C-alpha positions in Angstrom: 13.0 -16.7 7.2 14.3 -13.2 6.9 11.0 -11.8 5.7 9.2 -13.6 8.5 11.5 -12.1 11.1 11.0 -8.7 9.5 7.2 -9.1 9.7 7.4 -10.0 13.3 9.7 -7.1 14.1 7.5 -4.5 12.3 4.1 -6.0 13.1 3.3 -3.3 15.7 4.0 -0.6 13.1 2.0 -2.5 10.5 -0.9 -2.6 12.9 -0.8 1.1 13.7 -0.5 2.0 10.0 -3.3 -0.3 9.0 -5.6 1.3 11.6 -4.7 4.8 10.4 -5.5 3.8 6.8 -8.8 2.2 7.9 -10.0 5.1 10.1 -8.9 8.0 7.9 -10.7 6.9 4.7 -13.3 4.4 3.6 -12.3 1.3 1.8 -9.9 -1.6 2.3 -6.6 -1.3 4.2 -4.5 -3.0 1.5 -4.1 -2.4 -2.2 -3.5 -5.5 -4.3 -2.3 -5.5 -7.9 -1.1 -8.1 -10.3 2.4 -7.6 -11.5 4.7 -9.7 -13.7 7.8 -11.2 -12.0 10.7 -13.4 -12.9 10.0 -15.6 -15.9 6.9 -13.5 -16.7 5.0 -15.1 -13.8 2.2 -13.0 -12.5 2.0 -12.3 -8.8 0.0 -10.1 -6.4 1.7 -7.2 -4.7 0.3 -6.0 -1.4 0.7 -2.4 -0.2 -1.1 -0.1 2.2 -3.8 1.7 0.3 -2.8 5.3 -0.3 -5.5 6.4 -2.7 -9.3 6.6 -2.6 -11.1 3.4 -3.6 -11.6 3.2 -7.4 -8.9 5.8 -8.0 -8.0 4.2 -11.3 -11.5 5.0 -12.6 -11.4 8.6 -11.4 -8.3 9.9 -13.1 -5.0 9.2 -14.9 -3.0 6.0 -14.4 -0.1 7.9 -13.0 0.0 10.2 -10.0 2.0 13.4 -9.6 2.4 16.0 -6.9 -0.7 16.6 -4.8 -3.1 14.3 -6.7 -6.5 14.7 -5.0 -7.1 11.0 -5.1 -4.2 10.4 -2.6 -5.5 10.3 1.0 -4.1 12.3 3.8 -2.3 9.4 5.4 -1.4 8.2 1.8 0.8 11.3 1.3 2.7 10.4 4.5 3.0 6.7 3.6 4.3 7.4 0.1 6.8 10.0 1.3 8.2 7.6 3.9 7.8 4.5 1.7 5.9 2.8 4.6 3.2 1.8 2.1 5.7 -0.8 0.8 6.1 -2.7 4.2 3.3 -5.2 3.5 5.3 -6.5 0.6 7.3 -8.6 3.1 4.2 -10.9 2.9 5.0 -11.5 -0.8 
């Protein structure tokens, strides 16, 4: 219930951020990755995409500083941690 209320409250912000991601770089709006949770159960995380598509194939697994694979809006989203908001869906 709390996550649903949070999603409703921040939905205008999510819409604006999603449009910024979509119109500032090609590729999907969201990044999905399988992670391991409680009891070693796999689950999908959802975040706003902050890197170019196929970034994992274009360089190292970890990013640092001004990695050229991070998009312009991606730097802002990472700095403010707004790329994490879609995790309310999880």
